[in-house]
Every structure is written in structure tokens, then in C-alpha cells.
N, C-alpha and C positions, 0 to 999 in steps of 0.2 A: 580217463586214460589209465591203462594198466601198465605194468612193468614189462621190461624185456628181460628174459632170462637167458644166460649163455652157459653152455656146457663145454668143457674141455674133456671129452670122453677118452678114457683110457681103459686098458684091460683090467687094471687093479683098482684105480681111483678115478673119480670124475670131479674135476674142479668146477665150481659153480660161481657165477657172478650175476649181478642183477642191477638194473637201473633204478633210479628213483621213480616216483609215479609220473613225473613230467618227461621221463625218458631222456634226461640230459646227462646225468652223472652215472658212470659205471663203477660199481664197487664189488670187491670180492665178498662172497657170502660164506662159502665153506667148501670143504672137500669131503666127499663121502665115498665109502667103498662102492665100486661100480655094481656089485651084487645087490646093493640096497637102493640104487638110484631111483627106481620106480616107486618104491615106498616113500622116499623123500619127496619126490615130485608130487605124488598124490596128496600128501599132507600140506606141502607148500601151496599147491594150486587150490586147495580147499580154503586156505586162509588169505591168499593174495590174488588179486586180479592180474593175470599175465596175458598180454596181447600177442606176444611172439616168443618162440624159443629159437635161439641161434645155436647151432652146433658147429664146432670147428671142423673144417674140411682139410685133412692132411693131404698135401700134394708134394710131389717131387719137384726138383728144380726145372724139369722140362714140362711142367704143368700137368703131368699125368697123376692119377691117384696113387698114394703110397700104399704099402702093404696093409697098414692098419685100417684102411677103408673097408676091408673085408669084415672087420669086427664091428664097424659102425653101421653098416647096411642093415643087419638084423635088428640092431638097437633102434634105428630110425623107423623101421617097419612097426616095431612094437610100440614105440612112442606115438606114432601117428594113429595107431589102432586104439590105444588107451586114452589119448587126449585129442580126438579128431577136431575139436572146436578151436584148437590153437594152431596157427600157422607155424611151420618149421622152416627156418632159413639156414643156409650154410654160409660159412665165412672162412676164407683161406686162413689157415693157422700156421703157415710156414714161419719158422724162427720164433714162435711165441715162447717156447721153453727157454731159449737163449736170451730173449728179451726179458723174460721174467727173472732169470738169474742175474742179469745185468742191473735190473731195477733193484734187486735186493742188495747188490754191491753198492750201487749209488746211494741207497738209503742208509747204508752203514749197518746193515743187519749182520749180526755175528756169524762167524763161520759155522757154529753149531746149528743155528737156525736156518742157514742157507742149505744145510744138508736135509732139511725137512722137505721131502718131495711133495707132500700134500700142500705145502705153502706155494711151491712152484706151480702146481696144478691150479690153485685158486687164482694166482696172479696171471697165469696163462689165460684162464677163462675171462679175466677182466680185460686183458689185452684184446682178445677175440671180440668181446663186447664193444670196447672202444673203437676198434676198427669197423665193426658193423655200424655203429652210430655215425661214424664219419661218412659211410657209404650211402646212407639213406637221406 
């Protein structure tokens, strides 16, 4: 069994989370500049078996796609073209950034570290992955 990889795609940064090999536990992996995401994925997929890639799906409160979906669509097309053997799934990502920030507060992370947007993106990817695992 391979891992499940989740991405919290953003215009500047992409947060990445991954499961263990039994697909039970979701853990934050890292945040990379979005301009280098495909290089990161190529290296990671060369070293690790990944069964599924989950991409956050930004929606508005009325369940329609948010404006950022326009940035994700070309990314998804390229992802599916470069890695056609790996299924890509979508997971609602509403409120993940707020939940990530609250998680940092609850964990007692210092104010300075809470300002680290890369950490918020990584935690958001982990929440997306946890939500996906609950849904399957």
C-alpha cells in the first residue's frame, strides 16, 4: 500500500501533507514554493509509492467554486499529464486556514511562529488530508 499525498495549492506556496504507508495517520510534510511543486513531486514520487494525490478544493459558502479555482485548474491538468498513473481526488478545503491557525494557538505556538504562512499551509494540507481520510 502506498501513501496518500495532499496539497494545499496556493499561488505562492503549496502546503504538503502525507499519510503513513498504512494510510492511517496524516502528517505535515513541508511547504514548497508553488513554482517548484512539480520538481518536488517528481523527486518525491521517485522515492515513495503514492496511491492517491488529494488537492484542496476551495469553495464559497454557497458551494460554488471560489476565484482561486481558476489557478488550480491548469495545475490539475499539468499534474494529471505528468503523473497519469496516480489518481487525483479533490477535498473541500473551506476553513482549513482558520482551522490551521486555531491549531497553532491550541498548541501554544509562539506569535512569531504563527506568522509563518508556510507553516499554516502545511497544517492546512494536513487538515485536508485528515478530512479526506475520514471520507473514504
